[in-house]
The first five atom37 places (N, CA, C, CB, O) and aatype in JSON, in Angstrom:
{
  "aatype": [12, 10, 15, 15, 10, 1, 15, 14, 9, 3, 1, 10, 10, 19, 19, 10, 15, 10, 9, 16, 0, 0, 0, 17, 13, 0, 10, 19, 19, 15, 8, 1, 3, 7, 7, 0, 10, 19, 19, 19, 11, 0, 10, 14, 9, 14, 10, 10, 0, 0, 9, 0, 0, 1, 8, 1, 0, 8, 10, 10, 0, 15, 0, 10, 10, 10, 8, 7, 9, 7, 3, 0, 10, 9, 6, 13, 15, 13, 1, 7, 7, 12, 19, 0, 13, 10, 0, 7, 8, 19, 10, 18, 10, 19, 10, 13, 10, 1, 8, 1, 15, 0, 14, 0, 14, 0, 15, 0, 17, 10, 1, 19, 0, 10, 10, 7, 0, 10, 7, 9, 13, 19, 10, 0, 16, 10, 0, 1, 7, 10],
  "atom_mask": [
    [1, 1, 1, 1, 1],
    [1, 1, 1, 1, 1],
    [1, 1, 1, 1, 1],
    [1, 1, 1, 1, 1],
    [1, 1, 1, 1, 1],
    [1, 1, 1, 1, 1],
    [1, 1, 1, 1, 1],
    [1, 1, 1, 1, 1],
    [1, 1, 1, 1, 1],
    [1, 1, 1, 1, 1],
    [1, 1, 1, 1, 1],
    [1, 1, 1, 1, 1],
    [1, 1, 1, 1, 1],
    [1, 1, 1, 1, 1],
    [1, 1, 1, 1, 1],
    [1, 1, 1, 1, 1],
    [1, 1, 1, 1, 1],
    [1, 1, 1, 1, 1],
    [1, 1, 1, 1, 1],
    [1, 1, 1, 1, 1],
    [1, 1, 1, 1, 1],
    [1, 1, 1, 1, 1],
    [1, 1, 1, 1, 1],
    [1, 1, 1, 1, 1],
    [1, 1, 1, 1, 1],
    [1, 1, 1, 1, 1],
    [1, 1, 1, 1, 1],
    [1, 1, 1, 1, 1],
    [1, 1, 1, 1, 1],
    [1, 1, 1, 1, 1],
    [1, 1, 1, 1, 1],
    [1, 1, 1, 1, 1],
    [1, 1, 1, 1, 1],
    [1, 1, 1, 0, 1],
    [1, 1, 1, 0, 1],
    [1, 1, 1, 1, 1],
    [1, 1, 1, 1, 1],
    [1, 1, 1, 1, 1],
    [1, 1, 1, 1, 1],
    [1, 1, 1, 1, 1],
    [1, 1, 1, 1, 1],
    [1, 1, 1, 1, 1],
    [1, 1, 1, 1, 1],
    [1, 1, 1, 1, 1],
    [1, 1, 1, 1, 1],
    [1, 1, 1, 1, 1],
    [1, 1, 1, 1, 1],
    [1, 1, 1, 1, 1],
    [1, 1, 1, 1, 1],
    [1, 1, 1, 1, 1],
    [1, 1, 1, 1, 1],
    [1, 1, 1, 1, 1],
    [1, 1, 1, 1, 1],
    [1, 1, 1, 1, 1],
    [1, 1, 1, 1, 1],
    [1, 1, 1, 1, 1],
    [1, 1, 1, 1, 1],
    [1, 1, 1, 1, 1],
    [1, 1, 1, 1, 1],
    [1, 1, 1, 1, 1],
    [1, 1, 1, 1, 1],
    [1, 1, 1, 1, 1],
    [1, 1, 1, 1, 1],
    [1, 1, 1, 1, 1],
    [1, 1, 1, 1, 1],
    [1, 1, 1, 1, 1],
    [1, 1, 1, 1, 1],
    [1, 1, 1, 0, 1],
    [1, 1, 1, 1, 1],
    [1, 1, 1, 0, 1],
    [1, 1, 1, 1, 1],
    [1, 1, 1, 1, 1],
    [1, 1, 1, 1, 1],
    [1, 1, 1, 1, 1],
    [1, 1, 1, 1, 1],
    [1, 1, 1, 1, 1],
    [1, 1, 1, 1, 1],
    [1, 1, 1, 1, 1],
    [1, 1, 1, 1, 1],
    [1, 1, 1, 0, 1],
    [1, 1, 1, 0, 1],
    [1, 1, 1, 1, 1],
    [1, 1, 1, 1, 1],
    [1, 1, 1, 1, 1],
    [1, 1, 1, 1, 1],
    [1, 1, 1, 1, 1],
    [1, 1, 1, 1, 1],
    [1, 1, 1, 0, 1],
    [1, 1, 1, 1, 1],
    [1, 1, 1, 1, 1],
    [1, 1, 1, 1, 1],
    [1, 1, 1, 1, 1],
    [1, 1, 1, 1, 1],
    [1, 1, 1, 1, 1],
    [1, 1, 1, 1, 1],
    [1, 1, 1, 1, 1],
    [1, 1, 1, 1, 1],
    [1, 1, 1, 1, 1],
    [1, 1, 1, 1, 1],
    [1, 1, 1, 1, 1],
    [1, 1, 1, 1, 1],
    [1, 1, 1, 1, 1],
    [1, 1, 1, 1, 1],
    [1, 1, 1, 1, 1],
    [1, 1, 1, 1, 1],
    [1, 1, 1, 1, 1],
    [1, 1, 1, 1, 1],
    [1, 1, 1, 1, 1],
    [1, 1, 1, 1, 1],
    [1, 1, 1, 1, 1],
    [1, 1, 1, 1, 1],
    [1, 1, 1, 1, 1],
    [1, 1, 1, 1, 1],
    [1, 1, 1, 1, 1],
    [1, 1, 1, 1, 1],
    [1, 1, 1, 0, 1],
    [1, 1, 1, 1, 1],
    [1, 1, 1, 1, 1],
    [1, 1, 1, 0, 1],
    [1, 1, 1, 1, 1],
    [1, 1, 1, 1, 1],
    [1, 1, 1, 1, 1],
    [1, 1, 1, 1, 1],
    [1, 1, 1, 1, 1],
    [1, 1, 1, 1, 1],
    [1, 1, 1, 1, 1],
    [1, 1, 1, 1, 1],
    [1, 1, 1, 1, 1],
    [1, 1, 1, 0, 1],
    [1, 1, 1, 1, 1]
  ],
  "atom_positions": [
    [[132.27, 100.99, 51.19], [133.02, 99.76, 51.19], [133.61, 99.5, 52.57], [134.12, 99.8, 50.12], [133.24, 98.54, 53.25]],
    [[134.52, 100.37, 52.99], [135.1, 100.23, 54.32], [134.62, 101.37, 55.22], [136.66, 100.21, 54.25], [135.39, 101.91, 56.02]],
    [[133.35, 101.72, 55.08], [132.83, 102.9, 55.76], [132.83, 102.79, 57.27], [131.45, 103.18, 55.29], [132.83, 103.8, 57.97]],
    [[132.82, 101.58, 57.78], [132.81, 101.47, 59.24], [133.64, 100.27, 59.67], [131.36, 101.35, 59.77], [133.81, 99.3, 58.93]],
    [[134.13, 100.37, 60.86], [134.89, 99.28, 61.45], [134.13, 98.78, 62.67], [136.33, 99.72, 61.84], [134.62, 98.84, 63.8]],
    [[132.93, 98.3, 62.43], [132.1, 97.83, 63.54], [132.54, 96.47, 64.06], [130.65, 97.76, 63.1], [132.31, 96.15, 65.22]],
    [[133.16, 95.69, 63.2], [133.59, 94.36, 63.58], [134.78, 94.42, 64.54], [133.95, 93.54, 62.34], [135.72, 95.17, 64.31]],
    [[134.73, 93.64, 65.61], [135.89, 93.6, 66.53], [137.16, 93.11, 65.83], [135.57, 92.69, 67.72], [138.26, 93.52, 66.18]],
    [[137.01, 92.23, 64.84], [138.17, 91.73, 64.11], [138.8, 92.86, 63.3], [137.78, 90.55, 63.18], [140.02, 92.99, 63.26]],
    [[137.97, 93.68, 62.65], [138.49, 94.82, 61.89], [139.22, 95.79, 62.81], [137.35, 95.54, 61.15], [140.3, 96.28, 62.47]],
    [[138.63, 96.08, 63.94], [139.28, 97.0, 64.89], [140.6, 96.43, 65.39], [138.35, 97.3, 66.08], [141.58, 97.16, 65.53]],
    [[140.63, 95.13, 65.65], [141.86, 94.48, 66.09], [142.94, 94.57, 65.01], [141.6, 93.01, 66.45], [144.1, 94.84, 65.31]],
    [[142.55, 94.34, 63.76], [143.51, 94.44, 62.67], [144.07, 95.86, 62.52], [142.86, 94.01, 61.36], [145.26, 96.03, 62.26]],
    [[143.22, 96.86, 62.71], [143.7, 98.25, 62.65], [144.66, 98.53, 63.8], [142.51, 99.25, 62.71], [145.72, 99.13, 63.59]],
    [[144.32, 98.09, 64.99], [145.2, 98.3, 66.15], [146.53, 97.58, 65.95], [144.52, 97.79, 67.45], [147.59, 98.15, 66.23]],
    [[146.49, 96.35, 65.46], [147.74, 95.62, 65.2], [148.58, 96.32, 64.13], [147.44, 94.18, 64.76], [149.81, 96.38, 64.22]],
    [[147.91, 96.86, 63.12], [148.62, 97.6, 62.08], [149.29, 98.84, 62.67], [147.65, 98.0, 60.96], [150.44, 99.13, 62.34]],
    [[148.6, 99.55, 63.52], [149.18, 100.74, 64.16], [150.33, 100.36, 65.09], [148.11, 101.51, 64.94], [151.34, 101.06, 65.15]],
    [[150.18, 99.27, 65.81], [151.25, 98.82, 66.72], [152.49, 98.44, 65.94], [150.77, 97.63, 67.58], [153.61, 98.81, 66.31]],
    [[152.31, 97.69, 64.85], [153.48, 97.29, 64.06], [154.13, 98.49, 63.39], [153.08, 96.24, 63.01], [155.35, 98.54, 63.26]],
    [[153.33, 99.46, 62.95], [153.9, 100.68, 62.36], [154.71, 101.44, 63.42], [152.77, 101.59, 61.78], [155.79, 101.95, 63.12]],
    [[154.18, 101.53, 64.64], [154.91, 102.2, 65.72], [156.18, 101.43, 66.09], [154.01, 102.36, 66.97], [157.21, 102.04, 66.38]],
    [[156.1, 100.1, 66.07], [157.29, 99.29, 66.37], [158.36, 99.51, 65.3], [156.91, 97.78, 66.45], [159.55, 99.6, 65.62]],
    [[157.94, 99.59, 64.05], [158.91, 99.85, 62.97], [159.59, 101.2, 63.2], [158.2, 99.83, 61.58], [160.81, 101.32, 63.09]],
    [[158.79, 102.2, 63.53], [159.35, 103.53, 63.78], [160.35, 103.48, 64.93], [158.23, 104.54, 64.1], [161.43, 104.06, 64.84]],
    [[160.0, 102.78, 66.01], [160.9, 102.68, 67.17], [162.2, 101.97, 66.79], [160.2, 101.93, 68.32], [163.27, 102.38, 67.23]],
    [[162.11, 100.92, 65.98], [163.32, 100.21, 65.54], [164.2, 101.1, 64.67], [162.94, 98.94, 64.79], [165.42, 101.08, 64.79]],
    [[163.58, 101.87, 63.79], [164.35, 102.75, 62.91], [165.02, 103.85, 63.72], [163.44, 103.37, 61.82], [166.2, 104.14, 63.52]],
    [[164.29, 104.46, 64.63], [164.84, 105.55, 65.45], [165.99, 105.05, 66.32], [163.73, 106.17, 66.34], [166.95, 105.79, 66.58]],
    [[165.89, 103.8, 66.78], [166.96, 103.26, 67.62], [168.08, 102.6, 66.8], [166.39, 102.24, 68.6], [168.97, 101.95, 67.35]],
    [[168.01, 102.78, 65.47], [169.05, 102.29, 64.55], [169.23, 100.78, 64.62], [170.37, 102.97, 64.85], [170.34, 100.27, 64.49]],
    [[168.14, 100.07, 64.82], [168.18, 98.61, 64.81], [168.09, 98.13, 63.37], [167.02, 98.0, 65.66], [167.5, 98.79, 62.52]],
    [[168.68, 97.01, 63.12], [168.66, 96.44, 61.77], [168.37, 94.95, 61.88], [170.02, 96.69, 61.04], [168.41, 94.38, 62.97]],
    [[168.07, 94.33, 60.76], [167.91, 92.88, 60.77], [166.52, 92.43, 60.37], [0.0, 0.0, 0.0], [165.69, 93.21, 59.9]],
    [[166.3, 91.14, 60.56], [165.06, 90.5, 60.13], [163.82, 91.05, 60.8], [0.0, 0.0, 0.0], [162.77, 91.17, 60.16]],
    [[163.92, 91.38, 62.08], [162.74, 91.92, 62.78], [162.28, 93.22, 62.14], [163.06, 92.14, 64.26], [161.08, 93.47, 62.04]],
    [[163.22, 94.04, 61.72], [162.88, 95.32, 61.1], [162.13, 95.09, 59.79], [164.15, 96.16, 60.85], [161.15, 95.77, 59.5]],
    [[162.59, 94.12, 59.0], [161.93, 93.82, 57.72], [160.5, 93.34, 57.96], [162.72, 92.77, 56.93], [159.58, 93.78, 57.27]],
    [[160.31, 92.45, 58.91], [158.98, 91.9, 59.19], [158.06, 93.0, 59.69], [159.05, 90.76, 60.23], [156.93, 93.14, 59.23]],
    [[158.55, 93.78, 60.65], [157.71, 94.83, 61.23], [157.4, 95.92, 60.21], [158.4, 95.44, 62.46], [156.33, 96.53, 60.24]],
    [[158.35, 96.18, 59.3], [158.13, 97.18, 58.26], [157.04, 96.72, 57.29], [159.44, 97.45, 57.49], [156.21, 97.52, 56.87]],
    [[157.03, 95.45, 56.95], [156.11, 94.94, 55.93], [154.74, 94.57, 56.48], [156.72, 93.73, 55.27], [153.79, 94.44, 55.7]],
    [[154.6, 94.39, 57.76], [153.37, 93.84, 58.32], [152.14, 94.76, 58.36], [153.64, 93.41, 59.68], [151.04, 94.26, 58.15]],
    [[152.26, 96.07, 58.62], [151.04, 96.89, 58.76], [150.12, 96.88, 57.54], [151.43, 98.3, 59.06], [148.9, 96.81, 57.68]],
    [[150.69, 96.95, 56.35], [149.87, 97.05, 55.15], [149.09, 95.76, 54.88], [150.75, 97.4, 53.94], [147.9, 95.84, 54.59]],
    [[149.71, 94.56, 54.96], [148.9, 93.35, 54.79], [147.79, 93.2, 55.84], [149.79, 92.14, 54.84], [146.75, 92.6, 55.56]],
    [[148.0, 93.75, 57.03], [146.92, 93.72, 58.02], [145.74, 94.56, 57.54], [147.42, 94.24, 59.38], [144.58, 94.17, 57.72]],
    [[146.02, 95.7, 56.92], [144.95, 96.51, 56.34], [144.34, 95.8, 55.13], [145.47, 97.9, 55.94], [143.14, 95.92, 54.88]],
    [[145.16, 95.07, 54.38], [144.65, 94.29, 53.25], [143.65, 93.24, 53.73], [145.81, 93.62, 52.48], [142.68, 92.94, 53.04]],
    [[143.9, 92.69, 54.9], [142.97, 91.69, 55.46], [141.6, 92.32, 55.73], [143.54, 91.08, 56.76], [140.57, 91.68, 55.52]],
    [[141.59, 93.56, 56.18], [140.3, 94.25, 56.39], [139.59, 94.43, 55.06], [140.52, 95.64, 57.07], [138.4, 94.17, 54.95]],
    [[140.33, 94.87, 54.04], [139.72, 95.05, 52.72], [139.16, 93.73, 52.2], [140.74, 95.62, 51.72], [138.06, 93.69, 51.64]],
    [[139.91, 92.65, 52.38], [139.44, 91.34, 51.92], [138.19, 90.9, 52.67], [140.55, 90.28, 52.08], [137.28, 90.31, 52.09]],
    [[138.15, 91.19, 53.97], [136.97, 90.83, 54.76], [135.72, 91.56, 54.26], [137.2, 91.15, 56.25], [134.6, 91.07, 54.42]],
    [[135.92, 92.73, 53.66], [134.8, 93.51, 53.14], [134.62, 93.29, 51.64], [135.02, 95.0, 53.42], [133.93, 94.06, 50.96]],
    [[135.23, 92.24, 51.13], [135.11, 91.84, 49.72], [135.65, 92.89, 48.75], [133.67, 91.55, 49.39], [135.22, 92.96, 47.6]],
    [[136.58, 93.69, 49.21], [137.27, 94.67, 48.36], [138.58, 94.01, 47.9], [137.53, 96.05, 49.12], [139.67, 94.43, 48.29]],
    [[138.44, 92.99, 47.07], [139.59, 92.15, 46.73], [140.66, 92.87, 45.91], [139.11, 90.94, 45.96], [141.85, 92.59, 46.07]],
    [[140.25, 93.78, 45.04], [141.24, 94.52, 44.27], [142.07, 95.41, 45.19], [140.55, 95.37, 43.18], [143.29, 95.48, 45.05]],
    [[141.42, 96.09, 46.12], [142.13, 96.91, 47.1], [143.02, 96.04, 47.97], [141.14, 97.7, 47.97], [144.17, 96.4, 48.24]],
    [[142.51, 94.9, 48.41], [143.3, 94.0, 49.24], [144.54, 93.52, 48.49], [142.45, 92.79, 49.69], [145.63, 93.44, 49.07]],
    [[144.39, 93.21, 47.22], [145.53, 92.76, 46.41], [146.57, 93.87, 46.26], [145.06, 92.3, 45.03], [147.77, 93.61, 46.37]],
    [[146.12, 95.09, 46.0], [147.04, 96.21, 45.86], [147.8, 96.44, 47.17], [146.27, 97.5, 45.45], [149.02, 96.63, 47.16]],
    [[147.1, 96.42, 48.27], [147.75, 96.61, 49.57], [148.74, 95.49, 49.85], [146.71, 96.69, 50.69], [149.85, 95.73, 50.33]],
    [[148.33, 94.27, 49.56], [149.22, 93.13, 49.79], [150.49, 93.25, 48.96], [148.49, 91.81, 49.46], [151.58, 92.95, 49.46]],
    [[150.36, 93.68, 47.72], [151.55, 93.88, 46.88], [152.48, 94.94, 47.47], [151.13, 94.27, 45.46], [153.7, 94.83, 47.36]],
    [[151.91, 95.96, 48.09], [152.77, 96.98, 48.71], [153.47, 96.43, 49.95], [151.94, 98.22, 49.09], [154.62, 96.78, 50.22]],
    [[152.79, 95.58, 50.7], [153.46, 94.93, 51.83], [154.59, 94.03, 51.36], [0.0, 0.0, 0.0], [155.66, 93.99, 51.97]],
    [[154.34, 93.3, 50.27], [155.39, 92.45, 49.69], [156.53, 93.32, 49.2], [154.82, 91.58, 48.53], [157.7, 92.99, 49.4]],
    [[156.2, 94.44, 48.56], [157.23, 95.37, 48.09], [158.09, 95.88, 49.22], [0.0, 0.0, 0.0], [159.31, 95.99, 49.08]],
    [[157.46, 96.2, 50.36], [158.23, 96.68, 51.52], [159.24, 95.64, 51.99], [157.29, 97.03, 52.68], [160.36, 95.99, 52.36]],
    [[158.86, 94.37, 51.96], [159.79, 93.31, 52.38], [160.84, 93.04, 51.31], [159.02, 92.03, 52.71], [162.03, 92.94, 51.6]],
    [[160.39, 92.92, 50.06], [161.31, 92.58, 48.97], [162.39, 93.63, 48.74], [160.54, 92.39, 47.69], [163.52, 93.29, 48.41]],
    [[162.03, 94.88, 48.92], [162.99, 95.95, 48.62], [164.23, 95.88, 49.51], [162.31, 97.32, 48.79], [165.29, 96.41, 49.16]],
    [[164.11, 95.22, 50.64], [165.26, 95.05, 51.53], [166.26, 94.04, 50.98], [164.8, 94.6, 52.92], [167.43, 94.07, 51.34]],
    [[165.8, 93.15, 50.09], [166.65, 92.1, 49.54], [166.94, 92.3, 48.05], [166.01, 90.75, 49.77], [168.01, 91.96, 47.56]],
    [[165.96, 92.85, 47.36], [166.09, 93.06, 45.92], [165.35, 94.35, 45.56], [165.53, 91.85, 45.1], [164.12, 94.39, 45.57]],
    [[166.12, 95.38, 45.24], [165.49, 96.66, 44.92], [164.52, 96.5, 43.76], [166.56, 97.72, 44.58], [163.4, 96.99, 43.81]],
    [[164.97, 95.82, 42.71], [164.11, 95.63, 41.54], [162.86, 94.84, 41.88], [164.87, 94.93, 40.42], [161.76, 95.18, 41.45]],
    [[163.01, 93.78, 42.66], [161.85, 92.98, 43.06], [160.85, 93.81, 43.83], [0.0, 0.0, 0.0], [159.64, 93.7, 43.61]],
    [[161.34, 94.62, 44.75], [160.45, 95.5, 45.51], [159.75, 96.5, 44.62], [0.0, 0.0, 0.0], [158.56, 96.76, 44.79]],
    [[160.5, 97.07, 43.67], [159.9, 98.05, 42.76], [158.84, 97.41, 41.87], [161.0, 98.71, 41.9], [157.82, 98.04, 41.57]],
    [[159.08, 96.17, 41.44], [158.07, 95.48, 40.62], [156.8, 95.26, 41.43], [158.62, 94.11, 40.11], [155.7, 95.45, 40.91]],
    [[156.94, 94.87, 42.69], [155.76, 94.68, 43.54], [155.01, 96.0, 43.72], [156.17, 94.1, 44.92], [153.78, 96.04, 43.65]],
    [[155.74, 97.09, 43.97], [155.1, 98.4, 44.11], [154.41, 98.82, 42.81], [156.13, 99.45, 44.53], [153.3, 99.35, 42.84]],
    [[155.07, 98.59, 41.68], [154.47, 98.92, 40.39], [153.18, 98.15, 40.17], [155.46, 98.64, 39.25], [152.17, 98.72, 39.75]],
    [[153.2, 96.85, 40.45], [151.99, 96.03, 40.28], [150.87, 96.54, 41.19], [152.3, 94.54, 40.58], [149.71, 96.59, 40.78]],
    [[151.22, 96.9, 42.42], [150.21, 97.46, 43.33], [149.63, 98.75, 42.8], [0.0, 0.0, 0.0], [148.43, 98.98, 42.9]],
    [[150.48, 99.61, 42.25], [149.99, 100.88, 41.7], [149.1, 100.66, 40.48], [151.17, 101.79, 41.34], [148.13, 101.39, 40.28]],
    [[149.42, 99.67, 39.67], [148.55, 99.35, 38.53], [147.17, 98.93, 39.04], [149.18, 98.22, 37.64], [146.15, 99.32, 38.47]],
    [[147.13, 98.13, 40.1], [145.84, 97.74, 40.67], [145.09, 98.95, 41.23], [146.03, 96.69, 41.76], [143.87, 99.03, 41.09]],
    [[145.81, 99.88, 41.88], [145.15, 101.1, 42.35], [144.56, 101.88, 41.19], [146.15, 101.98, 43.13], [143.45, 102.4, 41.28]],
    [[145.3, 101.96, 40.1], [144.81, 102.67, 38.92], [143.52, 102.03, 38.4], [145.88, 102.69, 37.82], [142.55, 102.73, 38.1]],
    [[143.51, 100.71, 38.3], [142.3, 100.0, 37.87], [141.16, 100.28, 38.83], [142.56, 98.47, 37.78], [140.03, 100.54, 38.41]],
    [[141.44, 100.24, 40.11], [140.42, 100.5, 41.13], [139.85, 101.91, 41.0], [141.01, 100.3, 42.54], [138.63, 102.09, 41.04]],
    [[140.71, 102.89, 40.83], [140.25, 104.27, 40.69], [139.43, 104.45, 39.41], [141.43, 105.24, 40.69], [138.42, 105.15, 39.42]],
    [[139.87, 103.82, 38.33], [139.12, 103.94, 37.07], [137.74, 103.28, 37.17], [139.92, 103.31, 35.92], [136.78, 103.76, 36.57]],
    [[137.65, 102.2, 37.91], [136.35, 101.53, 38.09], [135.37, 102.36, 38.9], [136.55, 100.19, 38.77], [134.16, 102.25, 38.71]],
    [[135.88, 103.18, 39.78], [135.01, 103.92, 40.71], [134.95, 105.41, 40.43], [135.48, 103.72, 42.11], [134.51, 106.18, 41.28]],
    [[135.38, 105.84, 39.26], [135.28, 107.27, 38.96], [133.82, 107.62, 38.7], [136.18, 107.65, 37.73], [133.05, 106.8, 38.21]],
    [[133.47, 108.83, 39.03], [132.06, 109.24, 38.93], [131.73, 109.86, 37.58], [131.73, 110.22, 40.02], [130.57, 109.85, 37.17]],
    [[132.72, 110.38, 36.88], [132.47, 111.01, 35.58], [133.66, 110.75, 34.67], [132.22, 112.55, 35.73], [134.77, 110.52, 35.16]],
    [[133.45, 110.78, 33.38], [134.58, 110.59, 32.46], [135.64, 111.68, 32.68], [134.1, 110.59, 30.99], [135.32, 112.84, 32.92]],
    [[136.87, 111.28, 32.58], [137.96, 112.23, 32.76], [138.1, 113.11, 31.53], [139.29, 111.5, 33.06], [138.0, 112.62, 30.4]],
    [[138.34, 114.41, 31.73], [138.56, 115.28, 30.56], [139.89, 114.95, 29.9], [138.54, 116.78, 30.98], [140.76, 114.31, 30.5]],
    [[140.04, 115.37, 28.65], [141.26, 115.09, 27.89], [142.5, 115.61, 28.6], [141.17, 115.72, 26.5], [143.56, 114.98, 28.53]],
    [[142.38, 116.74, 29.29], [143.54, 117.3, 29.98], [144.03, 116.36, 31.09], [143.2, 118.68, 30.57], [145.23, 116.3, 31.37]],
    [[143.12, 115.66, 31.71], [143.53, 114.71, 32.76], [144.32, 113.56, 32.16], [142.29, 114.18, 33.52], [145.31, 113.11, 32.73]],
    [[143.87, 113.08, 30.99], [144.6, 111.99, 30.34], [145.98, 112.45, 29.88], [143.8, 111.45, 29.14], [146.92, 111.67, 29.89]],
    [[146.1, 113.71, 29.48], [147.4, 114.25, 29.1], [148.34, 114.24, 30.31], [147.25, 115.68, 28.53], [149.51, 113.89, 30.19]],
    [[147.81, 114.64, 31.46], [148.63, 114.63, 32.68], [149.04, 113.21, 33.05], [147.87, 115.27, 33.84], [150.17, 112.98, 33.48]],
    [[148.12, 112.26, 32.89], [148.45, 110.86, 33.18], [149.57, 110.39, 32.26], [147.19, 109.95, 33.02], [150.51, 109.74, 32.7]],
    [[149.46, 110.74, 30.97], [150.49, 110.34, 30.0], [151.83, 110.97, 30.35], [150.06, 110.75, 28.57], [152.87, 110.31, 30.28]],
    [[151.83, 112.25, 30.73], [153.08, 112.93, 31.09], [153.7, 112.31, 32.35], [152.83, 114.43, 31.31], [154.91, 112.11, 32.42]],
    [[152.86, 112.02, 33.34], [153.37, 111.38, 34.56], [153.89, 109.98, 34.26], [152.28, 111.32, 35.64], [154.9, 109.56, 34.83]],
    [[153.2, 109.25, 33.38], [153.68, 107.93, 32.98], [155.03, 108.01, 32.3], [0.0, 0.0, 0.0], [155.92, 107.2, 32.58]],
    [[155.19, 108.98, 31.4], [156.48, 109.17, 30.72], [157.57, 109.53, 31.72], [156.36, 110.27, 29.63], [158.69, 109.04, 31.63]],
    [[157.24, 110.38, 32.67], [158.2, 110.74, 33.71], [158.58, 109.51, 34.53], [157.63, 111.84, 34.63], [159.75, 109.3, 34.83]],
    [[157.6, 108.69, 34.87], [157.86, 107.47, 35.63], [158.77, 106.52, 34.88], [0.0, 0.0, 0.0], [159.68, 105.92, 35.47]],
    [[158.54, 106.36, 33.58], [159.39, 105.5, 32.76], [160.82, 106.05, 32.71], [158.82, 105.37, 31.33], [161.79, 105.3, 32.81]],
    [[160.94, 107.36, 32.58], [162.26, 108.0, 32.57], [163.0, 107.75, 33.9], [162.12, 109.52, 32.31], [164.18, 107.39, 33.9]],
    [[162.3, 107.93, 35.0], [162.92, 107.74, 36.32], [163.34, 106.28, 36.48], [161.96, 108.15, 37.46], [164.45, 106.0, 36.93]],
    [[162.45, 105.35, 36.12], [162.79, 103.92, 36.24], [163.99, 103.57, 35.36], [161.59, 103.05, 35.86], [164.87, 102.83, 35.79]],
    [[164.02, 104.09, 34.13], [165.14, 103.81, 33.24], [166.44, 104.38, 33.81], [164.87, 104.41, 31.84], [167.5, 103.74, 33.73]],
    [[166.36, 105.57, 34.39], [167.53, 106.18, 35.0], [168.01, 105.36, 36.19], [167.23, 107.62, 35.43], [169.21, 105.13, 36.35]],
    [[167.08, 104.93, 37.03], [167.44, 104.12, 38.18], [168.01, 102.77, 37.76], [166.22, 103.91, 39.08], [168.96, 102.29, 38.37]],
    [[167.43, 102.16, 36.73], [167.86, 100.85, 36.28], [169.3, 100.86, 35.81], [166.96, 100.34, 35.18], [170.01, 99.87, 35.96]],
    [[169.74, 101.97, 35.24], [171.14, 102.05, 34.79], [172.1, 101.99, 35.96], [171.37, 103.34, 34.0], [173.23, 101.51, 35.82]],
    [[171.65, 102.49, 37.11], [172.54, 102.52, 38.27], [172.46, 101.27, 39.13], [0.0, 0.0, 0.0], [173.19, 101.17, 40.12]],
    [[171.6, 100.33, 38.79], [171.45, 99.14, 39.64], [172.33, 98.01, 39.21], [170.02, 98.67, 39.64], [172.32, 96.95, 39.83]]
  ]
}
């Protein structure tokens, strides 16, 4: 799917993503705050989503875009950011299930169920404190 970045546009998007990630790190290390930090924090992932979309990996692009939205939203609304991250993770789950090579054994589904229950417990615990 994204096996190569032969396109100059794809390479540019990767470089821009790395630059914005480095800029975010520099802003955090220098204890800067404000709108620029939110934009720079949220920008790298949607740039990678653009590469996925260019390669017709729309489900992956959507999941990545939701994570970029989550990064921005969480600065203003913790719940809104968490909902965006949750939606992105659901899309990742669908993507992984579509591309699995063999049926999962029952033990794997048990682990998924246990992790899901743990996730619900953590979210419920966090929601009480919000």
